[in-house]
VOBA-1610 file (N, C-alpha, C; in pm, whole numbers, padded with zeros to 5 digits, always signed):
BEGIN
Unk-00275-01696+00081Unk-00133-01699+00048Unk-00081-01559+00019Unk+00020-01515+00052Unk+00104-01385+00047Unk+00216-01418-00020Unk+00247-01367-00162Unk+00357-01363-00237Unk+00411-01249-00291Unk+00554-01249-00319Unk+00575-01146-00411Unk+00554-01156-00544Unk+00504-01044-00611Unk+00425-01045-00739Unk+00507-00953-00822Unk+00509-00972-00964Unk+00560-00889-01048Unk+00483-00767-01047Unk+00531-00642-01096Unk+00481-00536-01102Unk+00335-00550-01183Unk+00345-00600-01321Unk+00243-00616-01405Unk+00113-00666-01326Unk+00131-00754-01230Unk+00008-00813-01172Unk-00059-00721-01092Unk+00001-00593-01044Unk-00086-00511-00963Unk-00188-00415-01041Unk-00157-00420-01151Unk-00221-00317-01227Unk-00389-00319-01242Unk-00427-00427-01263Unk-00576-00465-01277Unk-00646-00419-01155Unk-00590-00473-01029Unk-00652-00453-00905Unk-00650-00299-00871Unk-00543-00257-00903Unk-00538-00089-00866Unk-00636-00032-00922Unk-00657-00051-01058Unk-00758+00027-01163Unk-00883+00008-01089Unk-00908-00111-01096Unk-01040-00141-01044Unk-01085-00080-00929Unk-01001-00117-00833Unk-01040-00059-00679Unk-01015+00085-00658Unk-00867+00147-00714Unk-00834+00288-00692Unk-00889+00381-00788Unk-00934+00331-00900Unk-00955+00425-00993Unk-01081+00398-01082Unk-01173+00290-01022Unk-01304+00254-01068Unk-01291+00189-01216Unk-01182+00137-01237Unk-01160+00080-01389Unk-01173+00156-01491Unk-01131+00280-01464Unk-01151+00398-01584Unk-01015+00411-01675Unk-00914+00360-01615Unk-00776+00381-01674Unk-00749+00268-01783Unk-00663+00300-01869Unk-00627+00185-01978Unk-00537+00064-01900Unk-00509-00046-01981Unk-00426-00135-01914Unk-00302-00088-01871Unk-00253-00140-01761Unk-00130-00114-01726Unk-00094+00027-01633Unk-00234+00048-01586Unk-00252+00199-01513Unk-00308+00151-01390Unk-00317+00211-01275Unk-00240+00326-01252Unk-00081+00274-01224Unk+00002+00350-01302Unk+00168+00317-01278Unk+00200+00442-01202Unk+00297+00397-01106Unk+00340+00498-01009Unk+00483+00515-01044Unk+00550+00656-01051Unk+00703+00647-01082Unk+00785+00588-00982Unk+00745+00550-00880Unk+00831+00471-00796Unk+00803+00325-00802Unk+00717+00267-00878Unk+00709+00138-00895Unk+00839+00050-00959Unk+00918+00119-00998Unk+01056+00040-01057Unk+01171+00106-01015Unk+01155+00175-00875Unk+01297+00203-00835Unk+01371+00109-00760Unk+01497+00099-00750Unk+01567+00005-00697Unk+01510-00015-00542Unk+01484-00158-00496Unk+01444-00178-00362Unk+01287-00208-00346Unk+01234-00158-00463Unk+01064-00171-00468Unk+01025-00308-00482Unk+00909-00328-00418Unk+00866-00471-00427Unk+00724-00458-00409Unk+00653-00559-00468Unk+00515-00591-00481Unk+00458-00709-00405Unk+00345-00695-00328Unk+00284-00799-00299Unk+00154-00836-00310Unk+00107-00961-00329Unk-00032-01005-00355Unk-00080-01096-00270Unk-00217-01103-00211Unk-00271-01195-00132Unk-00365-01261-00228Unk-00347-01388-00234Unk-00412-01493-00321Unk-00523-01571-00233Unk-00666-01552-00270Unk-00768-01653-00230Unk-00792-01748-00334Unk-00715-01856-00295Unk-00720-01982-00397Unk-00605-01950-00505Unk-00672-01954-00625Unk-00610-01887-00756Unk-00624-01747-00770Unk-00698-01673-00703Unk-00756-01545-00729Unk-00649-01430-00668Unk-00600-01344-00726Unk-00549-01238-00658Unk-00629-01139-00626Unk-00633-01125-00499Unk-00742-01055-00412Unk-00717-00943-00356Unk-00577-00904-00344Unk-00535-00782-00266Unk-00386-00765-00296Unk-00359-00649-00316Unk-00215-00613-00366Unk-00167-00466-00297Unk-00032-00462-00276Unk+00038-00350-00209Unk+00159-00339-00290Unk+00229-00217-00283Unk+00353-00180-00344Unk+00436-00120-00238Unk+00570-00134-00229Unk+00646-00056-00127Unk+00766-00012-00179Unk+00828+00094-00155Unk+00929+00143-00224Unk+01029+00232-00113Unk+01143+00226-00116Unk+01236+00299-00034Unk+01226+00449-00042Unk+01179+00526+00058Unk+01148+00653+00053Unk+01146+00722+00184Unk+01244+00812+00203Unk+01252+00872+00340Unk+01135+00972+00345Unk+01114+01019+00470Unk+00992+01092+00482Unk+01032+01189+00613Unk+01049+01327+00607Unk+01082+01419+00693Unk+00977+01416+00783Unk+01018+01420+00928Unk+01156+01457+01008Unk+01191+01309+01047Unk+01144+01183+00997Unk+01187+01072+01052Unk+01319+01022+00997Unk+01390+00949+01101Unk+01519+00902+01081Unk+01525+00753+01037Unk+01642+00713+00954Unk+01655+00581+00938Unk+01597+00559+00803Unk+01564+00415+00768Unk+01517+00385+00629Unk+01386+00368+00625Unk+01313+00462+00549Unk+01176+00458+00532Unk+01117+00376+00397Unk+01010+00338+00393Unk+00958+00286+00275Unk+00805+00340+00268Unk+00771+00385+00146Unk+00640+00421+00121Unk+00543+00298+00065Unk+00428+00289+00137Unk+00343+00192+00066Unk+00257+00283-00023Unk+00217+00209-00145Unk+00154+00273-00237Unk+00062+00183-00294Unk-00052+00212-00366Unk-00143+00118-00439Unk-00202+00011-00373Unk-00223+00005-00229Unk-00285-00086-00156Unk-00449-00107-00201Unk-00488-00224-00246Unk-00608-00234-00306Unk-00652-00375-00299Unk-00791-00401-00245Unk-00849-00540-00218Unk-00972-00539-00309Unk-00975-00622-00383Unk-01115-00632-00466Unk-01233-00648-00380Unk-01346-00581-00410Unk-01449-00564-00319Unk-01505-00699-00271Unk-01528-00805-00352Unk-01586-00912-00295Unk-01493-00980-00176Unk-01363-00952-00157Unk-01266-00996-00065Unk-01243-00897+00062Unk-01314-00765+00043Unk-01291-00677+00146Unk-01382-00715+00275Unk-01317-00685+00363Unk-01365-00732+00527Unk-01310-00885+00566Unk-01232-00931+00484Unk-01201-01067+00511Unk-01062-01079+00579Unk-00994-00975+00624Unk-00887-00961+00676Unk-00768-00989+00576Unk-00766-00989+00459Unk-00664-01012+00367Unk-00568-00880+00365Unk-00611-00757+00367Unk-00521-00650+00361Unk-00460-00640+00491Unk-00523-00680+00608Unk-00446-00656+00750Unk-00319-00777+00738Unk-00352-00882+00685Unk-00254-00994+00675Unk-00137-00967+00572Unk-00187-00896+00474Unk-00077-00861+00370Unk+00019-00750+00446Unk-00030-00665+00486Unk+00030-00532+00547Unk+00141-00585+00662Unk+00104-00699+00758Unk+00165-00734+00827Unk+00273-00796+00785Unk+00241-00892+00684Unk+00362-00955+00605Unk+00475-00875+00582Unk+00440-00760+00521Unk+00524-00657+00471Unk+00596-00595+00560Unk+00549-00576+00692Unk+00610-00516+00810Unk+00706-00623+00855Unk+00675-00738+00863Unk+00771-00828+00901Unk+00872-00844+00815Unk+00886-00846+00679Unk+00966-00847+00592Unk+01051-00724+00597Unk+00983-00598+00602Unk+01067-00474+00611Unk+01165-00464+00731Unk+01118-00518+00863Unk+01194-00524+00971Unk+01327-00601+00935Unk+01290-00722+00858Unk+01427-00790+00835Unk+01520-00722+00727Unk+01449-00619+00664Unk+01548-00546+00569Unk+01624-00444+00643Unk+01584-00412+00775Unk+01641-00311+00848Unk+01574-00182+00801Unk+01430-00176+00768Unk+01375-00024+00771Unk+01310-00012+00902Unk+01306+00128+00902Unk+01260+00184+01034Unk+01122+00219+01028Unk+01074+00230+00922Unk+00926+00303+00918Unk+00862+00273+00792Unk+00741+00283+00787Unk+00646+00289+00673Unk+00560+00391+00685Unk+00535+00475+00588Unk+00441+00579+00560Unk+00352+00564+00419Unk+00236+00635+00432Unk+00165+00649+00312Unk+00072+00755+00305Unk+00007+00787+00198Unk-00097+00883+00182Unk-00236+00791+00173Unk-00300+00798+00292Unk-00414+00721+00307Unk-00556+00791+00275Unk-00620+00728+00192Unk-00748+00766+00165Unk-00844+00771+00296Unk-00914+00878+00321Unk-00974+00940+00417Unk-01062+00794+00467Unk-01129+00715+00372Unk-01218+00600+00391Unk-01125+00471+00452Unk-01021+00510+00446Unk-00919+00358+00492Unk-00858+00420+00600Unk-00882+00510+00665Unk-00796+00575+00783Unk-00832+00459+00894Unk-00929+00429+00932Unk-00956+00318+01039Unk-00854+00189+01026Unk-00871+00151+00898Unk-00792+00037+00855Unk-00668+00036+00912Unk-00577+00165+00855Unk-00442+00173+00899Unk-00436+00207+01044Unk-00509+00266+01096Unk-00504+00289+01254Unk-00509+00165+01323Unk-00609+00088+01278Unk-00583-00054+01348Unk-00471-00134+01364Unk-00390-00085+01261Unk-00268-00159+01228Unk-00170-00103+01295Unk-00204+00040+01353Unk-00091+00106+01455Unk-00046+00232+01371Unk-00076+00272+01255Unk-00053+00382+01193Unk-00097+00489+01249Unk-00014+00616+01255Unk-00047+00740+01315Unk-00083+00844+01198Unk-00177+00932+01220Unk-00220+01028+01114Unk-00083+01173+01177Unk-00013+01207+01040Unk+00073+01306+01058Unk+00056+01415+00987Unk-00052+01424+00909Unk-00075+01561+00845Unk-00226+01580+00857Unk-00238+01710+00814Unk-00379+01766+00802Unk-00446+01669+00685Unk-00564+01685+00659Unk-00645+01613+00568Unk-00615+01705+00447Unk-00576+01635+00326Unk-00567+01701+00195Unk-00633+01628+00082Unk-00653+01696-00017Unk-00711+01639-00150Unk-00613+01589-00244Unk-00661+01475-00305Unk-00572+01439-00408Unk-00673+01450-00534Unk-00643+01574-00635Unk-00747+01596-00739Unk-00795+01451-00822Unk-00944+01466-00815Unk-00998+01352-00878Unk-01002+01222-00813Unk-00941+01206-00684Unk-00939+01078-00619Unk-01010+01110-00479Unk-00979+01225-00406Unk-01035+01250-00273Unk-00946+01292-00159Unk-01023+01299-00040Unk-00957+01346+00082Unk-00849+01201+00118Unk-00731+01248+00178Unk-00606+01179+00220Unk-00562+01252+00350Unk-00482+01133+00415Unk-00402+01194+00521Unk-00261+01119+00487Unk-00152+01189+00528Unk-00025+01117+00558Unk-00040+01024+00682Unk+00020+00902+00677Unk+00008+00817+00789Unk+00175+00754+00804Unk+00195+00717+00938Unk+00343+00667+00951Unk+00313+00570+01047Unk+00385+00443+01040Unk+00425+00357+01134Unk+00552+00315+01176Unk+00610+00325+01283Unk+00724+00292+01340Unk+00750+00139+01318Unk+00828+00064+01277Unk+00840-00075+01259Unk+00963-00109+01351Unk+01063-00011+01370Unk+01183-00075+01471Unk+01246+00049+01480
//
């Protein structure tokens, strides 16, 4: 089941999956987590929060219209490969279409490239390094 969740609910999974559990409680926190229009989604496997993603309004040049950045998408290891992330992202796409958003973009880890491409995202940048985290690409998905 996919639900809108409070910001505080994303931190544990972000930390475990994206930062190998090395950060203190309440981290990683992104400056965009609290901006107006931001929202956070969670995929629940029974009572367990298994996958999270955050979205906030932010334009990306040279694209026109309303853009949203996807950040902090993470699925607990034991739930990876079960299509939860795909379902969560498709839920967000439908929701954002209803909000009149035109596109979603993200900084995708190199190891997640195929996941995003399978949903329809395109690579729009050369590979770049996020210090301490690894190689990334900027990716874009037109949603309307």
